[in-house]
N, C-alpha and C positions, 0 to 999 in steps of 0.2 A: 725407521719411522712407521712403516706399515706393520712391523712386528709388534711395536708398542700398542698400536690401535687394536690389534687382535687380542693382545693380552688383557686389555682393559675390558673387553667384552666377556664377562664371566657370569657365574650364577648370581652375583650381587647386582648385575645389570638388569635382571629380570624382576619386575615389580608387579604385585597384585594390588590393585586399588579397590577400596570399598566403593559401592555405587555412589555414595554422597561425594567422595573425593573425586571420582571420575567425572561427575556432573560439573563440579566446580573447576576442574582442570580443563575439561573439554565441553564448555557450555554450548558451543555451536552445534554439537551433535544432537542436542535436545531442544534448543529454542532458536536455531538459526543464528543470525548475526546478533551482536550485542546492541550497538548503537546508543544514541543519547536521547531517543524519543522524537527526533525530528522526522523519522521515516515511519510510515504506518506499519511496517513489518519488523520494527525493532523489537529486541527481546523483552522489554518491559511490557509491551502490549501482548506478547505471546504468553507471558506469565499470567496476566489478567485473564486472557482467554482460556487458558487451561483450567483455571478455577471456575470460571463461569460455565464452561462446557459441562461440568458435572451437574451443575444446577439445571441446565437445559435438558440434560438426559433425564433428570427426575421429572421435569414437567412433561417431557415426551411420553413418559410412562404413566402419566395421569396424576402426578403428585406435585402440588405447589404451583399456584398461578402467579405469585408475586415474588420478584427477586429485587432486593435492595442492593444498590452499589454506590459506594462513596469513595472519592479520592481526595485526600487532604494532606498537604505537605508530604507528598510521596508515599503516604500510607494508603493502601487499598483495602476496602472492606467489601465482602460479598456475603449476603445473607439470603438463603432460600427457605422455602417452606415445604421441602420434600420430606421423604421418610426419615431422614437423619441416618448417619453412618452407624451401623451396629456398634455400641459403645465398647464392647470388648476388643474390637479390632481398630479402634480409632487411631492409635499410634502406628500400627502396622500399615494402614492405608496411606499414610503420608510419609513413611520413612523406609519401608521395605520394598525394594524394587520388584516389579511384576506381581504385585499384590492388589487385588481389587475384585469387584463383582462383575466386571464387564466381560469376563471369560464365560459367564453363564448367560447365554443368549435368551433364556426364558425370563431372567430378571431384568436385563437391559437389552431389548431387541432393537436393532438398527440405531445404535448409539454412535456418538462421535469418539469418545474415549474407548480404547480397546486394549491397550498394552500395559496399563497400570503404571505409567511413567510420569504423566503430567504433573500431578500434585507433588510427587517426590522431587521433580526438578524445581518446582516453585519453592518448596521447603529448603532445598539445598542452596538455592541462589538468593535467598532472602536473609537479610541481617536479623530480621524478626519475623516469626511465623507463628500465629496463634490460631488454633482450630478448636471450635466448640461444636459438639453435636447434641441435639435435643431429641429425645425419643421416648414417647409414652410416659411423660412425667419425670423423666430422669435426664441427667446431662453429665458430660465429661469434657474437660478442657485440657489440651496439650499445648505446651509452650516450647518453641524451638528457636535456636539461633544458629544460622548457617548450617542447618540440618541436624544439629545436636539437640537432644531433648534437654530441657532446663528444669522440668518439674516432675513430680510423681502424680500423674493424673488420678483423680479420685472421683468416684461415683457420687453425685449429689442429687437432691430432689430439685425439680424445676417446674415452674408453671408456664414456661414459654412454649410457643408453638413448635411442633416437630420441625426439624430442618438442620441445616449446617450454617455456621458463621465462620468465615475465615478472614483474618487480618494479616497482611504481610507488607513488608517494606523491602523492595529490591536492594540487594547489597551493593553499596557504592564501591566496594573493593572489586567487584565484578563489572559493574556498569559505569563506573566513574560518575561524572556530573551529568544528571539526566533530568528530564521533565516529562510529565504526561500532558499531551495536547488534547484538550477537550474535544476538538473536532474529530480526531481519530477514534477516541473512545465512543463518542456519540454515533459515529458511522457504524462501528462494530455492533453496538447495542441495537441500532435500528434493524440491522440485518437479522439479528436474533428474533425480534418480534415479527418481522415480515414472514419469517419461516416457521413461526410458531403462533398462529392466530389464537388469540385469547390470552396470551402471556402478557403480563404487565411487568415492565422493568422501570424502577425508579432510580434515577442517577442524579445525585447532588441536587435534589429538588425538582428535577425535570422528569416527566412521565413519558414513556414510550409504549405504544400500543398499536396494533394493526388489526383491522377487521377483514381486509381483502388480500392479505398475503402479498404475492409478487406483483399484483396490480398496484398496490400502494408503493411498493419498492420502485417500480418504473416511474410512477408519477412523481415520486420524491426525487429521483435521480435525474430526470430529464429537465433541462432548462427551458424547453419550449414544448408545446403540444406536438404530438406526432401528426403525420399526414392523415391518420384515421384513428378512431378510438382503439385503445389497447385491447388486443385479443388476449383473453384470459381463459386458459384451458386447464382443467384439473382431472386427475384420474387417481387410481390407487397407486400410491408410492411415486407419483409424479405431478408436478405443477409447472405450467409454462405461461409466460406473458411476453408479448412481442408487439412491436409496431415499427414502422419506418419513419424516419425523421428528416431533418434538413441538414444534417451534418455529413462529413465525409468519413468513410471507413465503416467498420463494424464495432458494435459495443455490446459486450456480454457480461452477465453476472451469473455465475454458476455455483451450485450448492449441492452438498451431499450430506444427508442426515443433519441438516442445519449448519454444516460447516461451510464457510465461504472458500471455495476452491479457486483462489485468485488466478492460478495457472491452468485452470480448466481440467482437461483429462478426457477419459473415454466418453463421458456423458455429453460434454460440449462438442466433441468431434462428431458424435452421433447426431446431435441436433442439427448442426450445420449441414451435414450430409442429408438428413431427412427433409430439411426445409427446401433444399434444391430439388430433390426428387419429387416432392409433393407439388411444388410450383410448376415444374416442367410438365408433370402429368396433368395437372388441372388445366393449364392453358394449351396443352398439347404442342409445346414449342421447346426447342432445345436451347433455352436461354443460357448465356454464359453465367457461371456460378457467381462471379464477382458482381454482375449486374443484379442478380437476385438478392444478394446479401448487402449490397451497397446501402449505406445509411440506416441499417437495421439496428434497433436497440431491443435486446431480449434478455430474459432471465429464465433460468431453468433450475428446478430443484428436484432431486430424486432421493428415495430412501433405499439404502442398500444394506443387506445383512452381512455383517463382518466385512466391511469395506477395507480395501488395501490402498493406502496412500503412499506416495513416493518419498515421504520424509515424516519425521515425528511432528513437524509443524502442519502437516495435512493440507497443503495448498494445491495438490494435484492428485486426482483420482487415478489409480493404477489398476483397479479391479476391471475384470472383463465381464463378470456375471453379477446379477442382482443378489445372489446368495448361493450357498452350496448346492441347492436343488432348483435354483431359479433360471430363467432364460438369460441370454447374453444381454448386457446393457445396450449394445448397439441395436439388436433386433427389437428389444422392448421399446426403445425410444423411437426408432424408425416406424414401427407399427403404430404407436400412439399418435405421432405427428401426422402421418399419412391419413389415418382414419379421422382424427378430430379436426385437424386444420382443413382437410378437404371438405368435411361436413360443414364447417363454419363458412368457408368461402362459397359453397353452394347456397347457403341460406342467406348470405349477406353480399348481394351482387354489387352494392355500392363500394364496399371495402375491396372486393375483388377487382373492380375497375380501377380504383386508386392504386393498388399494388401493381397492376398491369402497366399503368401510365408511368409509375415510378421506375419500373424496370426498363421501359422503352427510353425514358429520359436518360437513365444511366448509360444505356447502350449507345445512345446518340452522342453523349458527352465523351465517352471513352473513345469512340471512333474518331471524333472530331479532333482530339488532341493526341491521337496515336503517333502522328508524325513528329509532333513537338516532343513527346516522351522519348522517342528513339534518339533524336538529336541530343536531348538533355542527358540521357544515359551515356551516350558516347562521350559527351563533354565531361561528365563526372568521372568516367573511367580514365580519361586522359589526365585530368587534374590529379586523380589519386596516384597515377603512375609517377607524376612529377612531384608529388607530396607538397603541393603548393599551399594547401589550406589546413591539412590535417596532420598532426603529429600523433600517430596512433599508439596504442598500448599493445602489449603482447597477448593479453588474455581478454576475452570478450564475454559479455553476459549472454547466457542462453536460457531463455525462459522454459525451454522444453526439458532441460536437464538439471539446472541449478538456479532456482529463482533468487537465491540469496547471495550469489556471487557479487562481490563488491567491486564493480567496475564503474568508472566515472569518465565523463567528457566535460571539459571546461570550455565554454564558449566565451571567448575574450574579444576585446576591441583593440585592434592595432597590433603591430609586431612587438613593441616593447613589453607590453603586458604578457603576451603569449610567450615571449622569450623567457621572462622571469619564471613563469609557471613551468615551462618545458624543462628548464634546467634544474628545477627543484622537485619535480613530480616523481612519483613511483612509476617507472616505465612499464611495469607489469600490468598495472590496473588503472592508470590515469592517462587519458588522452587529452589533446588540446586542439581546439578548432578556432582559427583566427578569422574574425570578421574584418572586412575592408569597408570602413566608414559606417554610417548609419544604415540599418536595413530599411526597406520600404514599409510603409504602413499598409498592411494587407487587409484591413477591415473592408468587407464588402467586395473583395476581389474574387474572381473565379479561380478554381483549382489550377488552371493552366499557368497561372502566375508562378506557381511553385517551380515549374519546369522552365519557364521563360527567364526568370530571375536567377542569375548565376549563383549568387550567395545562397539563396534558399534551396536551389537545386543541389548544390554541393553539400549543404548541411543535411538535407533529406537523405542524400546518398551516404553520408558519413554515419548517420544514425541507423540507416537501413530500415526506414519506416514507410517506404513507398507503398508497400502492400499491407500496411497496418503495423501495429506495435508488437506483434507476435515474434518478429525477428529482430527486435531492437538489440543493438550491439552493446549498449551501455546501460547499466541499471540506474545510474544517477546522471541526469543532464543538469549541469550546473552553470548558471549564467554568472559570469565573473566580469563585472564592469566597474568602472571607477565610481566612487561615492560622491559624485557631483551631478550637476544638472544634466549634462550630456550622457553620463553613465546611466542615470535614472531613465532618461528618454529611450536609450537603446534597450534597456531592460524591459520597458513597457512594450516596445515594438516587437521584441522577441516573444514575450508572453502573448501578445495579440496574434502573432503568427501561429503559435501552438494552439491557442484557443480556437482560432478560425479553421485550421486544417487538421490538427492532431489533438483534439481535446482529451482523448484517452490517455495521453501521456501525463496529463495533469490529474485526471480522475483516478488513475492507478498509482499516483504518488511518485512519479519519476522526475519531476521538475523541481529544482531548488535554486535559491539565490545564495551566492557565496558572500558571507559577511567578512569584510576585510577591515583591519584596524584603521582608525582615523589618526591616532597619535601613537608615538613611541616616547615613553618616559623612562629615563635611565640615569644612573650615576655610574661610578667606576665599578660597583659590585653587582648591581641588579638592573634588569630591564623589564619593563611592563609594556605590553601592547594593549591599547585601550580602544574600545569600540564606541565610546560616547564621551561627552563632556564629564558626566558623572564618574565614569571609570577613570578618566584622566585625573580628576580631583582626588579620588581615593588613592591613586598611585603616587601622586605628589605628596600626600600626607604620610604615606608609608615610607617614602624615601627621605623625607625631611630636607632641609636645606634648600638649595636651588638646583634641582635636577635639569638635565638637558631634555627639552621637549621638542619633538619633531612632528609636524603636521603633514601626513601623507596626502598628496593631492591626486595621485593616480597609482594604479597597480604597477606601472612601469618604474616608479620611484622606489619600490620595495625590492631589495636585492634578492637573488635566488636563495642565498643562505637564510635570510629572514623569512622568505616565503615558505620554507619547509615547516615553520611553525603553524602556518595557516592552512596548509592542505595535507598535513599528515596528522601529527598527534593532537593539535589544538584546532582541528577543522570545525568551523562554525557554519552550519547550513540552515537556512530558513526555508522550509517547504512552501511551495506554492499550492495552496489548498483551495479547492472550489467547493464551497459549502452548498448543501442541497437547496437552500433557498436562493442561491445566486442564479440569476438568469444571464447566461453568456451573451445573448443577443443584446439585452438591455445595457449590460455593462459596457460592451464594446461600442454600442451606439453612443452612449454618453461620453465615455473617456476618449474614444478614438474616432468618432464620427465627425460630422461637419457642423455640429451645434456649437460653434465657437462662442457666441455671447453667453449662452447658458453655462458652459463649462468655465468661462472666464469669471462669471459671478461666483460660481462654486469655489474656485481657487482663491479668490479674494476673501470670501467669507471665512474660509478655513485657515488662511494665512493669519487673519486677525486673531483667531482662537489660539494658534500656535504662539503668537507674540505675547498674548495675555498670559498664557501659561508660563512662558519663559521668564517674563517679568516677575511673576509671583514667586 
């Protein structure tokens, strides 16, 4: 047997792939995970970002203030007013690997795209890709399908503005059934305008523009005003905005050359260090670092020449220096923060006093619950040893090394549901946490409740989020409850818990709802799992006759064999999205507070609307 295997490994086993073929065979190396659009870092958004990045680089070099973006029926359009790609190289730029102008730092200084890979990946992974370049009264169009050229581009006269227009449709052979969520696209585009003041982006009829950069970003992202007006500091190649709020934990938004580095990197580490040093020196007290940074919300953006990112998707900065001849990123940021923030605090005594009180309050709270925390940690360790609540997976998410690792934890109600998922899951990447009964309504409760309540304490320990989400063990936190009134209530209680104590999990796109089928419609040959009455009716028509129809009342009724359809190949996840205009405090006050009569009227009014629509 072993000799046969050795004989099969011959010269014919060695293959050389063309770049286009390699991208289609191994798309994860170029765009991270694939996904269906339910997660903000799914591949379809990376494709869109790769196209937009080139337009942003043009704006950064002083060319083209307006970018038009449209998404209709899965087709994406991006039109900028930059210099336009030199027409003689139009085909090469989008089809030949390692071809581009970003290698010339004089033409594109401190840009996002560096390796000439992005547009080639988009082209190869699109069922249709059309690029048009307009330059000094002339134009050229190239048409591709799955990376293969479909026409003979010709030079023509044109009266259109200089710039580039790209239309593409992500290939369903690669991405399967997918959708673009407007909320994710809008969030991406807002980041672009915050980091490029003066830029106008028009998306499906909506206009994005920012006058005040990161100040606008924080104001847009925060659901409540901070304890003091946002501190906004600017310097050459650096911008910083920060305040302290009313939430738990730390919240950061970091950027390099206009690129959102969701996983941080050297610049974010330097800022966190610089903040602690500056505050300690200003107050001349050795405060605990966690008390200084507790409840902080901050955004930092820097410009780096020839930055090094830890992957093609550029979510974490790996560079140590600002450029080939520049200072270290750490020293640059530490010096800036110590100088500018110290000056600000000396000039604004009222803000300095508020920060001082906030640190003392955090210190007091931390010491008050230190005993509770120790007991809770010991209890969580003992529970983990006996495996009472958590059926863990073998591989865990590590934001420091691989932000795209697909690991999930399903939070279920009761043993029957958790049993079905446990038996059908992928043991390498899918964990299960079983709740005992309905969780407590945590709205308005202090942080110590998380440690005093056994369910929440063990859940916190399972997720490893006590010190923040940097050490989160699972990329996807999936609430898996029955599609009935009790299941919906548990879902709301869990969302309330995360919003109250760990809102970053939602803001960074880690929380999802598992959509499970309501009906099974089948005959002797085919089976359809349906998620709504409409899907059920369609399935009945397809099968004809009188098929067997089963109404699933709970997850426990679905057998492990059937569950494999729902948590593997046909997984349907609904992301929990917090829109920028949502106020966490107001939402929780209304839906989870003690305003029973007001909420009752709201429910009654909306139930009538539902009934009218159903009758129609």
